[in-house]
C-alpha positions in Angstrom: -0.1 0.4 -0.2 2.9 2.3 0.6 4.4 1.7 -2.3 1.3 2.2 -4.2 0.6 6.3 -2.9 4.6 6.2 -3.5 4.4 5.7 -7.4 1.1 7.3 -7.5 2.5 10.4 -6.3 5.7 10.2 -8.4 3.5 10.3 -11.4 1.5 13.1 -10.0 4.7 15.2 -9.8 5.7 13.8 -13.3 2.6 15.4 -14.8 3.0 19.0 -13.5 6.4 18.9 -14.7 5.1 17.7 -18.1 1.7 19.8 -18.4 2.2 23.1 -16.1 4.5 26.1 -17.3 7.4 26.8 -15.0 7.7 30.1 -13.1 9.1 32.6 -15.0 12.3 34.4 -13.7 11.3 38.0 -12.6 12.1 40.6 -15.5 15.4 42.4 -14.7 15.0 45.9 -13.4 16.2 48.0 -15.9 19.7 50.2 -15.0 19.2 53.5 -13.8 20.5 55.2 -16.6 17.9 53.1 -19.0 14.9 54.2 -17.3 12.4 56.0 -19.8 12.7 59.3 -17.5 15.8 59.0 -16.9 16.5 58.7 -20.5 14.4 61.8 -21.1 16.3 63.7 -18.6 19.5 63.3 -20.2 18.3 63.8 -23.9 16.8 67.4 -22.7 20.3 68.4 -21.0 22.0 67.1 -24.3 19.7 68.8 -26.6 18.8 72.3 -24.5 22.4 72.6 -22.4 24.7 71.2 -25.0 25.9 68.2 -22.8 27.7 65.1 -24.3 24.7 62.4 -24.0 27.3 59.8 -23.9 29.3 61.3 -21.0 25.7 61.9 -19.1 25.0 58.3 -19.8 28.6 57.4 -17.7 27.7 59.9 -15.0 24.0 58.6 -14.3 25.2 55.2 -14.7 27.0 55.8 -11.2 24.6 57.4 -9.4 23.7 55.1 -6.3 20.0 55.0 -5.1 19.7 56.0 -1.3 16.4 54.9 -0.5 17.2 56.2 3.0 17.0 59.6 1.3 13.5 58.6 0.6 12.8 57.2 4.1 13.5 60.7 5.7 11.5 62.4 3.2 8.5 60.4 3.8 8.8 60.4 7.6 6.1 63.5 9.1 7.9 66.0 10.4 6.6 67.2 13.7 5.7 70.8 14.2 7.7 71.8 17.6 7.1 74.5 19.7 9.8 77.4 19.7 10.7 76.7 23.4 11.6 73.3 22.3 13.2 74.7 19.1 15.4 77.3 20.7 18.0 75.2 22.5 19.3 73.3 19.8 20.6 76.8 17.8 20.8 79.3 20.4 23.0 77.7 23.1 26.3 78.3 24.8 28.3 76.1 22.2 27.2 77.9 19.5 27.7 81.3 21.3 31.4 80.0 22.2 32.3 79.0 18.5 30.3 82.0 16.7 32.7 84.4 18.4 35.6 82.3 17.8 34.5 82.3 14.1 33.9 86.3 14.1 37.2 86.8 15.9 39.3 84.7 13.1 37.7 86.3 10.2 37.0 90.0 11.4 38.1 92.2 8.9 36.8 89.8 6.4 33.7 89.9 7.9 33.6 94.0 8.3 34.7 94.3 4.2 32.1 92.1 3.5 29.5 93.7 5.3 30.6 97.2 4.6 29.9 96.3 0.6 26.7 94.4 1.1 25.2 96.0 3.8 24.3 92.7 6.1 25.1 93.2 9.8 28.3 90.9 10.6 26.6 89.2 13.6 23.8 87.8 11.3 26.4 86.2 8.5 28.0 84.8 11.2 24.9 83.4 13.2 23.1 82.0 9.9 26.1 79.9 9.1 26.3 78.4 13.1 22.1 77.6 12.5 23.1 76.0 8.9 26.4 73.9 9.1 27.9 75.1 12.8 30.3 76.8 10.5 30.9 74.6 8.3 31.7 71.6 10.4 28.5 69.5 9.3 28.0 70.2 5.5 27.1 66.5 4.2 28.1 63.4 3.4 26.1 62.4 0.5 27.2 63.1 -2.8 25.0 65.2 -4.3 24.6 63.0 -7.4 22.8 60.7 -5.5 20.9 62.4 -3.6 19.5 64.7 -6.3 19.1 62.3 -8.7 17.4 59.6 -6.5 14.7 62.3 -5.4 14.2 63.2 -8.7 13.0 60.3 -10.0 12.1 58.1 -7.0 9.7 60.9 -5.1 6.9 61.7 -7.5 5.4 64.5 -4.8 8.8 66.6 -5.5 9.7 65.6 -8.9 9.2 68.6 -10.9 11.1 70.3 -8.0 14.2 68.5 -8.1 14.9 67.4 -11.5 15.0 71.4 -11.9 17.7 71.5 -8.9 19.7 68.4 -10.8 19.5 70.3 -14.3 21.0 73.3 -12.0 23.8 70.7 -10.7 24.8 69.8 -13.7 25.2 72.8 -14.9 26.7 74.1 -11.8 29.5 71.5 -11.8 30.3 71.9 -15.5 30.8 76.2 -14.9 32.9 75.4 -12.2 34.9 72.6 -14.5 34.4 70.0 -11.4 33.6 66.5 -11.3 29.4 66.9 -10.3 30.7 63.4 -7.6 33.1 65.1 -6.2 30.6 67.5 -4.5 28.8 66.4 -0.7 25.8 67.7 0.9 22.6 66.8 2.8 20.3 64.5 2.0 18.5 66.7 0.0 21.2 68.2 -1.9 22.1 71.2 -0.1 25.9 72.3 -0.8 28.4 74.5 1.4 28.8 76.0 4.5 25.5 78.0 3.4 23.7 74.6 2.2 22.7 76.1 -1.0 20.8 74.5 -3.1 22.0 74.5 -6.6 19.6 76.6 -7.8 20.6 79.0 -5.2 24.2 78.6 -6.0 23.7 80.0 -9.4 21.7 82.6 -8.2 23.6 84.1 -5.5 26.9 82.3 -5.0 29.8 85.1 -4.8 33.2 85.2 -6.3 34.9 87.1 -3.5 38.4 87.3 -4.2 37.4 87.3 -7.6 39.7 83.9 -8.7 36.9 82.2 -11.1 35.1 80.1 -8.4 32.0 80.2 -6.3 34.0 78.3 -2.9 31.3 77.7 -0.7 33.0 74.9 0.8 36.1 76.2 1.8 36.6 79.9 0.8 35.2 82.2 3.8 35.1 85.1 1.3 33.3 83.6 -1.2 31.3 81.8 1.7 30.0 85.1 3.4 29.5 87.2 0.1 27.1 84.6 -1.0 24.8 84.3 2.2 25.2 88.2 2.3 24.4 88.7 -1.4 21.2 86.3 -0.6 19.8 88.5 1.8 20.2 91.6 0.2 18.7 89.9 -3.1 15.7 89.0 -0.7 15.1 92.8 0.6 17.8 93.0 3.8 17.9 96.7 4.7 20.9 98.1 6.6 20.3 98.8 9.8 16.9 98.1 10.3 15.4 95.8 12.8 14.2 92.4 12.3 11.3 92.6 14.7 9.4 94.1 17.7 7.0 92.6 19.9 3.0 93.2 19.4 -0.4 92.9 20.4 -3.1 91.7 19.4 -7.1 91.9 20.1 -9.9 89.4 19.7 -8.9 86.9 17.1 -9.4 88.5 13.7 -5.3 88.0 13.2 -5.9 84.2 12.5 -5.4 85.1 8.8 -2.5 86.2 9.4 -0.8 83.4 10.7 -1.7 81.6 8.1 -0.1 84.0 5.6 3.2 84.6 8.0 5.6 84.3 4.9 4.0 86.9 2.9 4.8 90.7 3.3 1.2 92.0 2.4 0.6 94.5 4.7 1.6 97.7 6.3 1.6 97.9 10.4 -0.9 100.2 10.1 -3.0 98.1 8.0 -2.7 95.2 10.4 -4.9 97.1 13.3 -7.6 96.0 11.5 -7.0 92.4 12.2 -6.5 93.8 16.0 -2.7 93.5 15.2 -0.4 96.6 16.9 3.5 97.3 17.5 4.3 97.2 21.2 7.0 99.4 20.4 7.4 103.0 18.3 8.2 101.8 14.7 10.0 104.5 11.9 7.4 104.9 9.4 4.7 102.6 8.4 7.0 99.3 7.2 5.7 96.2 5.8 5.5 93.1 8.4 4.0 89.8 9.2 3.1 88.5 12.2 4.7 85.8 14.2 3.4 84.0 17.1 5.9 82.0 18.9 5.7 80.1 22.2 8.8 80.9 24.1 7.4 78.8 26.9 5.3 76.1 27.8 1.6 78.1 27.0 3.0 81.3 26.8 2.7 82.5 22.9 4.2 86.1 22.5 3.4 88.1 19.2 5.9 90.3 16.7 5.7 91.8 13.7 8.5 90.5 11.5 9.9 93.2 9.0 11.8 92.9 6.0 14.9 92.0 7.5 12.7 89.3 9.5 11.2 88.1 5.7 14.7 87.9 4.2 15.5 85.3 6.6 12.7 83.2 6.1 13.5 83.1 2.1 16.7 81.2 3.4 14.7 78.9 5.3 10.5 79.0 5.6 10.6 78.8 9.4 9.5 81.8 11.7 11.7 79.4 14.6 14.2 79.3 12.1 14.2 83.2 12.3 14.0 84.2 15.2 16.6 81.4 16.0 19.1 83.6 13.9 17.9 86.3 15.5 19.0 85.5 18.9 21.7 83.7 18.0 23.2 86.8 16.2 22.0 89.3 19.2 24.1 86.7 21.8 27.2 86.7 19.6 27.7 90.2 18.8 27.4 90.8 22.4 29.9 88.6 23.9 31.9 89.6 20.8 32.1 92.6 22.2 32.1 91.8 25.5 34.4 88.5 26.1 33.1 88.6 29.3 29.5 87.4 28.8 30.9 84.3 27.1 30.2 81.2 28.9 32.2 79.6 31.0 33.7 76.3 30.2 33.8 74.3 32.8 36.5 71.9 33.8 35.7 68.3 33.7 35.4 66.8 36.7 38.2 64.5 38.2 37.2 61.3 39.8 38.6 61.1 43.1 41.8 59.2 43.6 41.0 55.4 44.4 43.3 54.8 47.8 46.0 52.9 47.7 46.0 49.5 48.8 47.7 48.7 51.7 50.7 45.9 51.7 49.9 42.7 53.7 52.8 42.9 55.4 52.6 44.1 58.9 55.5 46.8 60.5 57.1 44.9 62.6 
């Protein structure tokens, strides 16, 4: 009986082997550069911008796909109140490093400030908030980062394809290998963390050496940041913001539109918003509510220079942190007694020496 069952099983297997089609092997995933969307992009760069098509194919064949970047982009952002955001950027470490940077680059900072009309403390502070004065500029190859997002993240594909195009033009203009550039997971580069389109629009060649070195040349770095601010409306010597008072709840539309300078200060009164301090003239302003302590919200009128910082990073938290850090660095630069004391590491108490087992006679 057992033998008969075994023979029947073998016969059934043989029938399946003869009649049933074998499972097909999975189709090979096309190489990155072979994908139709990548091919179309390569064609565009060749026909519209004069790139060598074969060279671009070789470059795109070297792009390393970075799924970890996509995971970061998909991670839902969590909004923190300002009192939780502030300590990451306005702290003793950044204060000490900011003063040291100013001291090391004082003549250059003054020269850039004089030429562009941007106060030195804000040039120093923005670099401290962005990259800790060039210490944290990112470790991703920019080609990998932009290539991954441009073709594998549909929600932002148009924006990042534009940035990839700008980056390839940038590398050609700078006569550099595009794979030599390192940056953030989103492709932001150098000490000021410029995206390629910002690099093209605002990067400055301070020393006139034909390069726009926002990685290592402090003159180019500072002039590029100053140029960015000026092109976004920076006004020399003007305040960034003033405290405000609010009445009723008519100001809600202003909070929703806090990144656009639509109203003069006098026009804000119709929304129940007024400056708590005197202002020169009747400037344009935005309303910025910030929770400085748990449950305690303060209201500010952000003026043209505050607005310029929000063009750098679309966040009122960010702009306020830059402002506060700038003011602390400026004060400590001119009065070193304001620098926080560096505490020496506590020494562990010495362990008592073991006594010898021998008794004295």
